[in-house]
C-alpha positions as CSV (number, residue, x, y, z in Angstrom):
1,M,-57.0,-36.9,-60.4
2,R,-55.0,-33.9,-59.7
3,K,-54.0,-33.6,-56.0
4,R,-54.9,-30.5,-54.1
5,P,-51.8,-28.6,-52.8
6,R,-51.2,-29.1,-49.1
7,R,-51.9,-26.0,-47.1
8,K,-49.3,-24.8,-44.7
9,N,-50.3,-24.8,-41.1
10,K,-50.5,-21.1,-40.4
11,N,-51.3,-21.6,-36.8
12,N,-48.1,-23.7,-36.2
13,K,-46.0,-21.1,-37.9
14,S,-47.6,-18.3,-35.9
15,S,-47.0,-20.2,-32.7
16,K,-43.3,-20.6,-33.5
17,N,-42.9,-17.0,-34.3
18,I,-44.6,-16.0,-31.0
19,L,-42.3,-18.4,-29.1
20,I,-39.2,-16.9,-30.7
21,L,-40.4,-13.4,-29.9
22,L,-41.0,-14.4,-26.3
23,I,-37.6,-15.9,-26.0
24,L,-36.0,-12.8,-27.4
25,L,-38.0,-10.6,-25.1
26,V,-36.9,-12.6,-22.1
27,L,-33.3,-12.3,-23.2
28,V,-33.6,-8.6,-23.7
29,L,-35.2,-8.1,-20.3
30,F,-32.6,-10.2,-18.6
31,S,-29.8,-8.3,-20.3
32,Y,-31.4,-5.0,-19.4
33,F,-31.9,-6.0,-15.8
34,F,-28.3,-7.4,-15.4
35,I,-26.6,-4.5,-17.1
36,N,-28.7,-1.9,-15.2
37,N,-27.8,-3.5,-11.9
38,T,-24.1,-3.5,-12.9
39,K,-24.3,0.2,-13.9
40,K,-26.0,1.1,-10.6
41,S,-23.0,-0.4,-8.7
42,G,-20.6,1.3,-11.0
43,E,-19.1,-1.9,-12.2
44,K,-18.2,-3.4,-15.5
45,L,-17.8,-7.1,-16.0
46,I,-14.3,-8.5,-16.1
47,S,-13.1,-11.5,-18.0
48,V,-11.2,-13.9,-15.8
49,K,-9.5,-17.2,-16.7
50,S,-10.5,-19.8,-14.2
51,L,-9.6,-23.5,-14.5
52,G,-9.0,-23.1,-18.2
53,S,-12.4,-21.3,-18.9
54,I,-13.2,-17.7,-19.3
55,I,-15.8,-16.4,-16.9
56,L,-17.4,-12.9,-16.4
57,I,-17.5,-11.5,-12.9
58,P,-18.0,-8.0,-11.3
59,P,-14.9,-6.4,-9.9
60,S,-16.5,-6.2,-6.4
61,S,-15.9,-10.0,-6.1
62,I,-12.1,-9.6,-6.4
63,P,-9.6,-7.2,-5.1
64,T,-8.8,-4.1,-7.2
65,P,-6.0,-4.7,-9.7
66,A,-3.5,-2.8,-7.6
67,L,-4.3,-5.0,-4.6
68,I,-4.5,-8.4,-6.2
69,P,-2.2,-10.6,-4.1
70,T,-0.2,-12.1,-7.0
71,P,1.5,-15.3,-5.6
72,T,5.2,-15.9,-6.0
73,P,5.6,-17.2,-9.6
74,I,6.1,-20.9,-10.0
75,P,8.5,-21.8,-11.4
76,L,10.5,-19.0,-9.9
77,V,11.9,-16.5,-12.4
78,G,15.4,-15.1,-12.2
79,F,17.7,-15.2,-9.1
80,C,15.6,-16.0,-6.0
81,L,16.1,-16.3,-2.3
82,N,13.7,-17.7,0.3
83,I,13.7,-14.7,2.6
84,P,10.4,-14.0,4.6
85,V,9.7,-10.3,5.2
86,L,7.4,-9.8,8.2
87,L,4.9,-6.9,7.9
88,Y,3.8,-5.0,11.1
89,H,2.1,-1.7,11.7
90,H,1.1,-1.0,15.4
91,V,2.8,-2.7,18.3
92,Q,1.0,-1.9,21.6
93,P,-1.1,-3.4,24.4
94,Q,-4.2,-5.0,23.1
95,A,-6.4,-2.9,25.4
96,Q,-4.9,0.2,23.9
97,A,-5.5,-1.0,20.4
98,V,-9.1,-1.7,21.2
99,E,-9.5,1.8,22.8
100,K,-8.0,3.5,19.7
101,G,-9.8,1.3,17.2
102,Q,-6.6,-0.1,15.8
103,T,-7.0,-3.8,16.3
104,S,-6.9,-4.7,12.6
105,L,-3.4,-3.4,12.2
106,S,-2.0,-4.0,15.7
107,V,0.0,-6.7,17.4
108,D,0.1,-6.9,21.2
109,N,3.5,-5.9,22.5
110,G,3.6,-9.1,24.7
111,V,2.9,-11.2,21.6
112,F,5.5,-9.2,19.6
113,D,8.1,-10.1,22.3
114,Q,7.2,-13.8,22.1
115,Q,7.4,-13.7,18.3
116,I,10.9,-12.1,18.3
117,A,12.0,-14.6,21.0
118,Y,10.7,-17.4,18.7
119,L,12.8,-16.0,15.8
120,I,16.0,-16.0,17.9
121,S,15.4,-19.4,19.4
122,S,14.6,-20.9,16.0
123,G,17.9,-19.7,14.6
124,Y,16.7,-16.9,12.3
125,T,19.0,-14.0,11.5
126,T,17.3,-10.6,11.0
127,I,18.7,-8.5,8.2
128,T,18.1,-5.1,6.6
129,A,16.3,-4.3,3.3
130,K,19.6,-3.2,1.9
131,T,21.2,-6.6,2.6
132,L,18.3,-8.3,0.8
133,V,18.3,-6.0,-2.2
134,D,22.0,-6.1,-2.6
135,A,22.0,-9.9,-2.6
136,L,19.3,-10.0,-5.3
137,R,21.1,-7.4,-7.4
138,N,24.5,-9.1,-7.1
139,K,23.1,-12.7,-7.1
140,T,24.7,-13.7,-3.9
141,Q,23.5,-16.1,-1.2
142,L,22.5,-15.0,2.3
143,P,22.9,-16.9,5.6
144,P,20.3,-19.7,6.0
145,K,17.1,-18.6,7.8
146,S,17.6,-14.9,7.1
147,I,14.5,-12.8,7.7
148,L,13.3,-9.2,7.6
149,V,11.2,-7.4,10.2
150,T,9.4,-4.3,8.8
151,L,7.3,-1.8,10.7
152,D,5.2,0.5,8.6
153,D,4.2,4.2,9.0
154,G,6.3,5.5,12.0
155,Y,3.7,5.2,14.7
156,K,4.6,6.4,18.2
157,D,3.9,2.9,19.6
158,N,6.8,1.6,17.5
159,F,9.1,3.7,19.7
160,D,7.3,3.1,23.0
161,Y,6.7,-0.6,22.7
162,A,8.5,-2.2,19.8
163,Y,11.8,-0.4,20.2
164,P,12.5,-1.8,23.7
165,I,12.0,-5.3,22.4
166,V,14.2,-4.6,19.4
167,Q,16.9,-3.5,21.9
168,K,16.3,-6.5,24.2
169,Y,16.9,-9.0,21.4
170,R,19.4,-6.8,19.4
171,I,17.5,-7.5,16.1
172,K,17.6,-5.6,12.9
173,V,14.4,-3.8,12.0
174,N,13.3,-1.9,8.9
175,L,11.1,1.2,9.4
176,L,8.9,2.4,6.5
177,I,8.5,6.1,7.2
178,P,6.1,8.6,5.7
179,T,8.1,11.7,6.7
180,G,5.3,14.2,6.5
181,L,3.4,12.5,9.3
182,L,6.2,12.5,11.8
183,G,5.6,14.7,14.9
184,G,1.8,14.4,14.4
185,S,-0.6,12.8,16.7
186,N,0.0,9.1,17.1
187,Y,3.4,9.3,15.3
188,M,6.9,9.3,16.6
189,S,9.0,12.5,16.5
190,W,12.1,13.1,14.4
191,D,14.2,12.9,17.7
192,Q,12.7,9.5,18.4
193,L,13.4,8.3,14.9
194,R,17.0,9.5,15.1
195,E,17.4,7.8,18.5
196,M,16.2,4.5,17.0
197,K,18.4,5.0,13.9
198,N,21.5,5.7,16.0
199,S,21.1,2.4,17.8
200,G,22.6,0.7,14.8
201,L,19.6,-1.7,14.7
202,I,17.3,0.3,12.4
203,Y,17.2,0.7,8.6
204,L,15.0,3.3,7.0
205,I,12.8,2.9,4.0
206,D,11.1,5.7,2.0
207,H,7.3,5.3,2.5
208,S,6.4,8.6,0.7
209,W,5.9,12.0,2.2
210,S,2.2,12.0,3.1
211,H,1.5,8.2,2.9
212,Y,0.0,9.0,-0.5
213,S,-1.1,6.1,-2.7
214,V,1.3,6.6,-5.6
215,N,-0.8,4.2,-7.7
216,Y,-3.2,7.1,-8.4
217,G,-0.8,10.1,-8.8
218,S,0.6,12.0,-11.8
219,A,4.3,11.7,-12.5
220,D,4.9,15.0,-10.8
221,K,3.0,14.0,-7.7
222,I,4.8,10.7,-7.4
223,K,8.2,12.3,-7.8
224,Y,7.3,14.9,-5.1
225,E,6.1,12.2,-2.6
226,I,9.1,9.9,-3.0
227,N,11.9,12.5,-3.3
228,T,10.6,14.8,-0.5
229,A,10.6,11.8,1.9
230,R,14.0,10.5,0.7
231,Q,15.6,13.9,1.1
232,Q,14.1,14.5,4.6
233,L,15.2,11.0,5.8
234,Q,18.7,11.5,4.5
235,D,19.0,15.1,5.9
236,N,17.7,14.0,9.3
237,T,19.5,10.7,9.8
238,G,22.5,10.6,7.4
239,Q,21.4,7.3,5.9
240,T,21.3,6.9,2.1
241,V,17.8,6.1,1.0
242,D,17.2,4.2,-2.2
243,I,14.5,1.6,-1.2
244,F,10.8,2.3,-1.2
245,G,7.7,0.9,0.4
246,Y,4.4,1.4,-1.5
247,P,1.7,3.0,0.8
248,Y,-1.3,0.7,1.0
249,G,0.7,-1.8,-1.1
250,E,-0.6,-0.1,-4.3
251,F,1.6,0.4,-7.3
252,N,1.6,0.4,-11.1
253,D,4.1,0.4,-14.0
254,L,4.4,4.2,-13.8
255,D,5.4,4.1,-10.2
256,V,8.1,1.5,-10.8
257,S,9.5,3.4,-13.8
258,I,9.7,6.6,-11.8
259,L,11.4,4.9,-8.9
260,Q,14.0,3.4,-11.1
261,Q,14.6,6.7,-12.9
262,E,15.1,8.4,-9.5
263,G,17.7,5.9,-8.5
264,F,15.7,3.5,-6.3
265,V,17.0,-0.1,-6.4
266,G,14.2,-2.0,-4.7
267,A,10.7,-1.6,-3.4
268,F,8.3,-3.5,-1.1
269,S,4.7,-4.4,-1.8
270,T,2.2,-6.2,0.4
271,I,1.9,-9.1,-2.0
272,P,2.3,-12.2,0.2
273,G,5.0,-14.8,-0.1
274,H,8.4,-15.8,1.3
275,W,10.4,-16.0,-2.0
276,Q,12.1,-12.8,-3.2
277,C,13.4,-12.6,-6.8
278,D,15.4,-10.1,-8.8
279,S,12.6,-10.4,-11.4
280,F,10.3,-8.5,-9.1
281,I,12.8,-6.5,-7.1
282,M,10.5,-3.5,-7.3
283,A,7.6,-5.4,-5.7
284,L,9.2,-7.6,-3.0
285,H,6.8,-9.7,-1.1
286,R,5.8,-9.4,2.6
287,T,3.7,-11.5,5.0
288,R,1.3,-9.5,7.2
289,I,1.6,-10.6,10.9
290,G,-1.1,-10.6,13.5
291,N,-1.4,-11.9,17.1
292,A,-0.8,-15.6,16.2
293,P,2.4,-17.5,16.8
294,L,4.9,-17.1,13.9
295,S,4.6,-20.8,13.3
296,Y,1.1,-20.0,12.0
297,Y,2.8,-18.1,9.1
298,G,5.0,-20.9,8.0
299,L,8.1,-19.9,10.1
């Protein structure tokens, strides 16, 4: 007897199709919701390698590319020296910092005195940026426990509170100066800067004319900022200026290229780390200092 052909279960097939459609719908809705939220925040997902895997994260969860604190490369590349560079901004009484809303970038002058005393008692030798850059370029060693002290932005409190301590301990200090701000409210005058420079304890570093973030400028704007400041520093103090400090620590390949074309031989970033190498001589590392003892920062 001839067998009747088996009929396909239309209901099962229909159920599977519905299930597939539901899954696709959920995926579409999820994608729409996720992408829409990302667009609202103005973000695009970034691929990041983490522990050997590629993950997608929004930029808000990491620093902007210009500010990513890239650690000192290990193994070290090129000729390298273990020279900490200490980064300060304001030095003033804590009460004054609170009153002015400057606590995030301020070190109490009493603490600053203790920190410098600690350097001296611990056998550190303060040096200038020129000494460091020349050593890296010429591949020469520096005295053990050499260290740099840098003060950014030319604030008046640097003259009022930091300078007397610099004189007290006779240390070398490097000032990063945005020349267009000098003489303004909260900034030292040209006469005060010259007085500090004439002490023989101060080395000056170009910090742009207006404290402009050169990371975002056109080539012409970058050249104007760095060359105007350099010329003003040289004309007013007599020091040759060929080392730069990036405002806000922000920089890119264009900035580096222009600085080198204009004759600059070194530059300071805000990337943390105690090692300095000729392979990143245009982005030397600095350690931001607060009101903690210097031993807290590995010194």
